[in-house]
N, C-alpha and C positions, 0 to 999 in steps of 0.2 A: 464676489460671485453674487448670483440672488439668490435668495432663500427661497424661491420657489424652485429651484433645482436641485434635488435631492443627492447625495451623496452615492447613492446606486446609480442614479442618471449619467451623474458627472465620469463613475467610475467605467461605465458600460462606452460613453461616448471616446472615451480616448483610443487615440491610435497607439498601437504598440512603440514602448519607448525604451531607450536605455534601460531605465525601472524595470520594464518588465521582464527584458531577458536579461539583466544579473538576477533577478527573483526563480527566475526559471534553472538558471543555472547550478544558483546555492540551493533550489530544493533537489534538483536531479543529482548533486553530489552528495547530499544526504541518502535521496535514496539509495544510490549505489551500497551504499556500506548496508545499505536495510537487507536489500535481495543477495548481497555478497555474505551476509551474516545469516540471511535464511536458509541459506542453499551450503553453508557450509558444511554445517556436520553429516547432510547428507550425502555429500560428496566427499568426505572424509571419514564416513562411518566404518569400512571397511578397513582402514590402516589404522585406525582408532580402538577397533577392534580387536587388531593384532597387537596394538602397543601395549595396550592393559591387559590384553587377556579376559576380553570383556565376554560373559555369557548373555545368553537370551534378555535377559532383566535388566542387567546393569547396561546395557547398550540401549535399548528402550529408553531407560533414563535420560543417559546422554544426547540421545534424539529428539525428548521431549522438555528438558529444562530449559533452552529458550524459548519456545513458544508458549511452558506456563509463563515464566516471565512478561511477554510480551501481552498476555491476556490480561493482567495485571497492569502495565502499563501502557497500555491501550485506553481501559477504564480511567485509570487517575491522573496521566499525563495529557490525555483529551480535556478531560473535564477542569484540568488546572489553565490550559489553555484556551476555552473559555471565559475562564474567572482573569486571571492576569494578562491574557493575551497571547498572541501567535508565537512572536518574535521571542520573548522572554521563555515559553514552551520549547523553542530550537534548540534553542540554546542549554535547556534542561538536560532534554534528553539524548543529545548527541555526547554532550560530557559524563552523563554516567555510561554510557555506551562504551566509549573509548577507552574510558579507565577500568573496567571489568571485562574487557578484550582482549587486554594487554594482559592481565593476571590468567585468565584462561592459557595463553600463551605459554606461560611459566606454570601452569598447575603439576604440582607433583604428582598429584594420583587422581585419582577419573573423581571422588568426592568434590575434589576442589575444582574438578573442570567441571561437571556438571551445576555448583554453587553460581561458578563466576559468569556460566551460560546464561543459569534463570539469572542474574541479575544485570547482565548484558542485553537481555531481551528486556526488563524491564526498561531501562533505558529507550529502544527500539521501540517499544511497544507501540505510542503514538507518532510515530514517524509517519504513517502512510497517511491517517488520519489528518494529523496538523499540516501535511504535503495538500491533501485535497481540499483542505478547509481555507488553508490561507492562498493558494490560486485560485479557487474559485472565486475565495473577496476580491483577489486584486486583480484579474484579467476580465476585458469585457465579453459581453455574453457572446456575440460572433464567431470569437476567438477561442473561447475558455476552453474548448472538447482538445482543440490543435495542439495549443502551446502547452495542457497539462501534460497531454501525451507525448511533446517534444520531452519535458522533463522527465516521465516515467524512460523515453529511450534511453537519457542518460543514464538514469536508473541503471537500466537491465544491463548493462553492460557489466556490471556486478556480478554476472552469473555466470558468462562464458570466461570472467576473469577468475574467477573460483575455481572452475573446472580447469581450465588449462595451467595456471600454478600451480595446483593443485599435481596436473601431470610431471611439473616439472621438479617444484620445489620437496614432493614424498619421496622420492630417493637417493637426494642430497639430505647433506647435513650443514649447511655454510654455520662459519666460525665456532662447529661445535655444537651448533643447536640443529633438534630435529627440523625436517621440513615441513613440518605439519605442523611446528609448533609457531612457523615464520608467518605463516598462514592469520593466526588470530593477530598475534604482533605488527603485520603491516593494517589490519583492518583499525586496528587502535589507533596508530600511527595516521592514519589518512583521516580517519574519522576528527581526530584531533585538529587538521588541516581544516576541513570543512568548517568546524567550530568556528575557527577564527574566519575565516570569511562570511558564515552568516552574522557575525556582528555586526557587519554593515547593512542590513536587512530592515525596513522600516517595518514599520508596527500597520496593520489594516486599517485603513478607513472604514472599512463598513464592521467593524470589529468596535472601533473608539464610536464611533455614533451609536453600536449597539446599547453600549454599557455608560451612553449618557455625556462621553466626551465630544462633544459637538465640534467646539472651539476649535481644538485638537485637530478632527477629523480634517474641519474647514481648512486651517493650514496648511495641511499635507496635502490637500489634493491642488488648492492654488499655487503652492510650488511646484508639483507636478503637470500642471497646466499652464503655466506661463515656463518652464522647461520644454515642454513639448512644443507651443509656439516660440519658443526663440530658438528651435532644432528647425523650424520652419515648417511644423506638422500644422496642419488645419482641424482644429477641433468642432465637426458640424456641432447645429442644435439637435438637441435631442428630441424624441419623438412627443410632443405635449400628451401628458393623460395626467387625469384627476388621480392623486395620489393621495392616501392620505399621512398624516404625519407619521415619522419614525417612533414608536416609545419605545424606552430605554429600560430592557427586561432584561433583570437575572433570573434567569430560568432555573429551578431547580431540577437534580437529575431523573427526579420521578418525571415531569415533563414530556419526555420522550414516548413516555406511557399513557399522556392523555389522553381522552377520544381521539381529538380533532389529527395528532399522530399516530395514533395507533395503529394505522394500513400502512402507514410507511417503516413503522418499526417491524412488523411484522417480515412485510418484504423482504426489510434489509437483512433481520435474523436469519433466515431460511436462506436468502443469496448467499450470507458469509460462510453457514454450516456446510451447504454441498459444496461453495467453491473450495471451500480448504480440502476437500478429496479428490477433486479435477485437477484446480494450480498448485495448490502443494505437497501431495498424496505426490505427484508423480517427483518431484524433485528428491522427495524423501527416500521417496521407494526404488527409483531407478536405478542407483548404484547396487541396489541390493538383488534385485532382479537380474540385474547382470552379471552380479555373483552366482547365482541361483541355475543363470546359463550356461555355466562353466567357465567364467572371461578371469585372467588374473585382476588385483588390483590395478597392477600400471594399465593395464588393455582398456580396463574399463573406463580410469578415467580418462584416458585418450580420447575413447568412444564418444563419455558425457562434453569435455572438451567441444567436439564436434554438433552434437547433439545442440548442447545450449547455446550456442551461436541464433538460432532460432529465436531466443529472446529477445534481443536487440533489435533482430531483422523485423521481427513480425511487431516491434515497437515503434519501428520506424514507418510501414507498411501502414500502421495503422492512421497515420498523419495526413493523408489524404481523404482516410476514410470515415472517421468519428466525426465531423461535422455533418457529411453527406447523406448518414440513415441513424436515426433514430437512437438515440442510447440503448432504451432496452431492447430494440429488436436484435441491433449488433450485437448485444448480450447475449441473446439468447441463440442468434444461428452460430457464433462463434465455440459455444457453450456445446452445439451440438457436432462441431467438426471435432473439439476435441476429445467427444467420448470415442467415435469414431476412431481417428487416428491414435487414442489411447487403448483399444482393444487391440487393434493393427498391429501395435509393438508390442503387447502382451503376445502374441502368435509369432513375433518375427523372429526366424532362427538365426540367419546367416548375417555377417557383421552390416553390411550394404543394408540391407533391409532393415534392422537396430538402427542405425545411424539414420535411414530416409524417413521413418514413419516416427522415431523420438523429435526428429528436425521437424517435421510438418508439426508435431502436439505443438513443439513448443514457440514454433511460430504463431500458429494460429490460438496459443494462449494466451500470447503477448498484444493481439488487437482486440480478444476480449476482454484480457487485463487493464486494458488504459481505458476501455469505456465503462467499463467496473469501477475504478476510481475515480475518474471524472463523473460517474452518478452519484455515487458518493457525498461528495462535493455539491451536489446541485438538490439532494432531497430534504433538506432543513433548512431553517431559518439562521439566519449569522448567529443569533444568542445559544442556538444548540447545535451550531452545525460542528465543529471537533467534537463535544461531548456526542451526538448522536453518531457520526462516523466511528468515534472509537469504540464505545459499544459494542455497534456493530463488529470493527475489526475483532474484537476482544472475543468474538463467539468462533470466526474463523483461525485465530491464534488458541485457544482452548481444543479446538477441534481437532487441528493441526497436531497439537500434543499429544492426543490421544490415538493421531491416526497409528504410529508405530504398534499400538498394541491393539489397534484391529487389522492392519493391513500386513502386519510380519505373522501373523498364523494365517491370512488368510493365502500366502504366499506360499505356504504347506503345500494347503490344495493346488497350487500352480499359478504362474502370472498370468493365465488368460482370466482366471477367476476373481483376481486382484482388480483386474481394468474392468472385468463385469460391474465389480462393485462402485467403483468410479463412474461409471457408465450411468448405473440405477441414479446415483449422486446430482449426477449433472441433466438426466432427464426431468427429476423433481425442479431443479433450480431454474429450467426454462419457462416449465409451467408457472412457478410461482413469479417470475420479472415479468411476464408477459401481462399475467392475469391482477398483481397487485400491482408493479410499479408505475408510476405516473411518466407521462412525456416531459422530457427535459430539454432537447436539444434545441441552440439558436433560442433561447426563452429567459428572459432577466431571470434571475433568483429571486426577487421578489413574488415574481409570479409564481413562481412554480408551486411553491409552498402552498399561500393562499388560494389558488385554482382548487387544490386537491385537499387540502384542509380545514378551510373557513379562515374567510379574516378577520382584522383586528388581534388585539393582542391578549395573554393566555389570562382568566381571571380562576381565584379558588375554585368554582366550580367546577372548571377545565381540568384540574389534577384528577389526579387520581386519589383515594382517600387512603390515608395510611400515614405513619412519621416519615416515610422515607424521603428525603429530602437531597 
């Protein structure tokens, strides 16, 4: 292949092949266990409170522990992915999660449960950043949003799975083991299977090129192009544009605060802080809202199972939309829908109204979520993609860890007040992304960041002063 054609151009002209489908499925299955884990403690909050006889403070610790772990994991393993590669980081994060999820299922007391959930969270912390970075690296620009959304559609099946499994298993004790423990054990075993599948994933050619391993990137691309041609697919000539040569850069963590990335980082951090209130806040607080409305644990779990069907359905609904609407506009519009549906859920009294507005909330929130995740994979250059997304996601996880300490006291005032707080956070999110966010839909990754941040490799002048690296 001619050296005049960059790895980026070669990736963007690729048709969808078996390689892309395998990557989407393997990433989607990993995301399944991320969403399963994220909503697990909230879904089981009532039964855990009863089983361990938890007061308010220990319950907050159980709900927050996995998110604190994810805060640390998102920063550390996101950084690892930019240093050692996407594939190795994928294997590391799922291995950690699988082991400590099993420990959580066997926890003899609440202290072991909190510690094991924290460490499982460390493992899963970078899952979203890795998924977004890897799929953004691999997928052609014209289909990047749709196929990333497809991976998340597979992933979000984990939410209703958690809800329905809980409603089935919690009243039972299969083989003499409490049903809630099986929820953690099944998560561990499933993640182990996905770990084996992910060993088949190739490394990202964009990452290989970004770290100076040009021959490996070229060999990998040539192999994929030959396989595509052998299957009868046509590789079109890319539009010829003058492009600067790729410079191998090992950017320090502090680079996300450099002047050329400062606007992007500010937007991403505010987006993630506010998103935690709207998206994760619902999953964390909804079971307790139902309990506050007087519903039993079993009835609440059944209602949540139906409400959580909206997650994969909303994700599927995003597939024909995500490439047709500018990403940041779609994020803003769906965030507004979440605010309205959340308020109506808070005011709802009858089971039918609760299920209806809860379902609409989850449906809209996953159109939002897919646009949000695609967007994170597009706004930083390859050398910083997993780092930038990981640190941004860590803000979301830390905020979510704090939510029980904010929303549980607010619930004393009433469900309506809780969702008023959520709506206010979503209003800030909308203004932030519309004002500060770059346009990304349908654009090559290399054209997004330079157009917003300025061309050329980083120099010492670009970097913030200080020892952070």
